C-alpha positions in Angstrom: -117.7 -37.8 48.2 -117.1 -35.8 45.0 -118.8 -36.7 41.7 -117.9 -35.1 38.4 -120.3 -34.8 35.5 -119.9 -32.7 32.4 -119.8 -29.0 33.5 -120.9 -29.9 37.1 -119.4 -31.1 40.4 -121.6 -32.8 43.0 -120.5 -33.1 46.6 -122.3 -35.5 48.9 -122.2 -35.7 52.7 -123.2 -39.1 53.8 -126.9 -39.2 54.9 -127.6 -40.4 58.4 -129.6 -43.5 58.8 -133.3 -42.6 58.5 -132.4 -38.9 58.1 -133.4 -36.4 55.5 -131.4 -35.0 52.6 -131.3 -31.5 51.3 -130.2 -30.8 47.7 -128.4 -27.5 47.1 -127.6 -26.2 43.6 -124.9 -23.6 44.0 -122.5 -21.5 41.8 -119.2 -23.2 41.5 -117.4 -20.2 43.0 -119.1 -21.2 46.3 -117.8 -24.8 46.2 -115.5 -24.6 49.2 -117.8 -22.3 51.2 -120.9 -24.6 50.7 -118.7 -27.6 51.6 -117.9 -26.1 55.0 -121.3 -24.6 55.6 -123.0 -27.8 54.6 -121.0 -29.7 57.1 -121.9 -27.2 59.8 -125.6 -27.4 58.9 -125.5 -31.2 59.1 -123.9 -31.1 62.5 -126.5 -28.7 63.8 -129.6 -30.3 62.2 -128.7 -33.9 61.4 -129.9 -33.2 57.9 -127.5 -34.5 55.2 -126.6 -32.1 52.3 -126.0 -32.9 48.6 -124.5 -30.0 46.7 -124.5 -29.7 43.0 -122.1 -27.1 41.6 -121.8 -25.5 38.2 -122.3 -22.3 36.2 -125.4 -20.4 37.6 -127.0 -20.4 34.2 -126.7 -24.1 33.8 -128.1 -24.7 37.2 -131.0 -22.4 36.6 -131.8 -24.3 33.4 -131.8 -27.6 35.3 -134.2 -26.2 37.8 -136.5 -24.9 35.1 -136.4 -28.4 33.5 -137.6 -29.9 36.8 -134.4 -31.0 38.6 -135.1 -32.0 42.2 -133.5 -29.1 44.0 -134.4 -27.6 47.4 -132.2 -24.4 47.4 -130.5 -22.4 44.6 -127.5 -20.2 45.3 -126.5 -18.1 42.3 -123.4 -16.1 41.6 -125.6 -13.4 39.9 -129.0 -11.9 40.1 -129.9 -12.5 36.5 -130.4 -16.2 36.9 -132.4 -15.8 40.1 -134.6 -13.1 38.5 -135.4 -15.4 35.6 -136.5 -18.2 37.9 -138.5 -15.8 40.0 -140.3 -14.5 36.9 -141.1 -18.1 36.0 -142.5 -18.7 39.4 -139.9 -21.4 40.1 -138.6 -20.0 43.4 -140.3 -18.8 46.5 -139.7 -15.0 46.4 -140.5 -14.7 50.1 -137.4 -16.7 50.9 -135.0 -14.9 48.6 -132.1 -13.1 50.2 -128.6 -11.9 49.4 -125.9 -13.8 51.1 -122.6 -12.2 50.0 -120.9 -10.3 47.2 -117.7 -10.6 45.3 -115.1 -8.7 43.2 -113.6 -9.2 39.7 -109.9 -9.6 39.2 -107.5 -10.1 36.3 -105.2 -13.0 36.8 -102.1 -14.3 34.9 -99.9 -17.4 35.3 -97.3 -17.1 38.0 -94.5 -17.4 35.4 -96.1 -14.9 33.0 -93.5 -13.0 31.0 -95.7 -10.0 30.8 -98.1 -8.9 33.6 -100.6 -6.2 32.6 -100.9 -3.4 35.1 -104.6 -2.9 34.3 -107.5 -4.5 32.4 -107.0 -1.9 29.7 -103.6 -3.4 29.0 -105.3 -6.6 27.8 -105.0 -5.0 24.3 -101.2 -5.3 24.5 -100.0 -7.7 21.8 -98.0 -9.6 24.4 -101.3 -10.9 25.7 -102.6 -13.7 23.5 -105.4 -15.8 24.7 -107.7 -14.4 27.4 -110.2 -16.6 29.2 -113.6 -15.6 30.7 -116.7 -17.5 31.5 -119.4 -17.9 28.9 -121.3 -14.6 29.5 -124.7 -16.2 28.6 -124.5 -18.8 31.4 -121.6 -17.8 33.7 -122.2 -14.6 35.8 -118.4 -14.1 36.2 -118.2 -14.0 32.4 -121.1 -11.6 32.2 -119.3 -9.2 34.7 -116.1 -9.7 32.8 -117.7 -8.5 29.6 -119.2 -5.5 31.4 -115.6 -4.5 32.5 -114.3 -5.0 28.9 -117.2 -2.9 27.5 -116.8 -0.2 30.1 -113.2 0.1 29.0 -114.2 0.0 25.3 -111.8 -2.9 24.6 -114.3 -5.8 24.1 -114.2 -5.6 20.3 -110.5 -5.1 20.2 -109.8 -8.4 22.0 -112.8 -10.4 20.9 -110.7 -12.7 18.7 -108.5 -13.6 21.7 -111.3 -14.5 24.1 -111.5 -18.2 25.2 -114.9 -18.9 26.8 -115.1 -21.4 29.7 -118.0 -23.5 31.0 -117.6 -21.9 34.5 -115.3 -19.6 36.4 -113.2 -22.4 37.8 -112.4 -23.6 34.3 -111.0 -20.1 33.6 -108.8 -20.6 36.7 -107.7 -24.0 35.4 -106.7 -22.5 32.0 -104.6 -19.9 33.7 -102.9 -22.3 36.1 -102.0 -24.6 33.3 -100.6 -21.8 31.2 -103.2 -22.5 28.5 -104.1 -18.8 28.3 -102.1 -15.7 29.0 -104.7 -14.1 31.3 -108.1 -14.7 32.8 -110.9 -12.8 34.5 -112.3 -14.4 37.6 -113.8 -13.6 41.0 -111.4 -12.4 43.7 -112.4 -15.5 45.8 -111.4 -17.8 43.0 -107.9 -16.2 42.9 -107.7 -16.7 46.7 -108.6 -20.4 46.4 -105.9 -20.8 43.7 -103.2 -19.4 46.1 -99.7 -19.2 44.6 -100.7 -20.9 41.4 -101.9 -17.6 39.8 -100.9 -14.0 40.1 -103.5 -11.2 40.5 -102.6 -8.5 38.0 -105.4 -6.0 38.6 -108.7 -5.5 40.3 -111.8 -4.1 38.6 -113.2 -0.9 40.0 -116.8 -1.3 41.2 -117.8 1.3 38.7 -116.9 -1.0 35.8 -119.7 -3.5 36.4 -123.0 -4.1 38.2 -122.7 -5.1 41.8 -121.8 -8.8 42.1 -124.5 -10.1 44.4 -125.0 -13.8 45.3 -128.8 -14.4 46.0 -130.2 -17.5 47.5 -133.8 -18.9 47.5 -135.9 -21.9 48.1 -137.0 -23.7 44.9 -140.8 -23.7 44.6 -140.9 -27.5 44.0 -138.6 -28.3 47.0 -139.5 -31.6 48.7 -138.3 -30.1 52.0 -139.3 -26.4 52.0 -139.1 -26.1 55.8 -135.5 -27.5 55.9 -134.6 -25.4 52.9 -135.6 -22.3 54.8 -133.6 -23.5 57.7 -130.5 -23.8 55.5 -131.0 -20.2 54.1 -131.4 -19.0 57.7 -128.1 -20.8 58.6 -126.4 -19.0 55.7 -126.9 -15.8 57.7 -125.6 -17.0 61.0 -122.3 -15.8 62.4 -120.7 -19.2 61.8 -121.7 -19.2 58.1 -120.6 -15.6 57.6 -117.2 -16.4 59.1 -116.8 -19.1 56.5 -117.7 -16.7 53.7 -115.3 -14.1 55.0 -112.5 -16.6 55.4 -112.8 -17.5 51.8 -112.7 -13.8 50.7 -116.4 -13.1 50.2 -117.9 -9.8 51.3 -121.0 -9.9 53.5 -121.7 -6.1 53.9 -125.0 -6.0 52.0 -128.7 -5.9 52.6 -130.4 -9.1 53.9 -133.1 -9.0 51.3 -133.7 -7.7 47.8 -136.8 -6.0 46.3 -138.8 -8.1 43.9 -137.5 -7.7 40.4 
């Protein structure tokens, strides 16, 4: 079952009679992945999964305000670092699960397709959507790319900030903007409804790492650790790879 609330999407897998439920807060770019992995985890453990999706910054704020969450899966390290410094996650459980890439997309019927991010300054490109950098990791990485190319100020008046990276995708597919900056995996999920115009070189932004950890106040810390372990099984990694995520990274990160 899918439930929509402002800025968030909640997916629920029906709980088994007398069974336990694990609550996952995950970056919205992981929506399809967590849907499949959650089903696999439930089949293996008989533990039902409730997944809450949104911008990583919004989810981190919810956790800081006491939301009943067992695991947090972020699309960026900034939000996880903040929660760790506040003592709100168990650092011993923190690990990186995958990474991503940044791409420039345009509507499939775009009259002008920029050959690079630098061409976003072209007057034929009007509105450009990115995630809100203060709460959306994809928006933060997008700004890093624009600043790296020294074009952030030149196109500032044309930027349209979205609540999360999937909203950027929606703006582009509906022709409400001329271009958008999203993760490579978002473009893959969109299929033929968008066109990838360019890919950002890794040197243009910090590594896009997706960390996961057990929330300190988890009501089911043992089950939450089991879920994080499951994320690193071959079955879960195959799901990540099938959706375009990259898994060639260290299993753990140093304490920030």
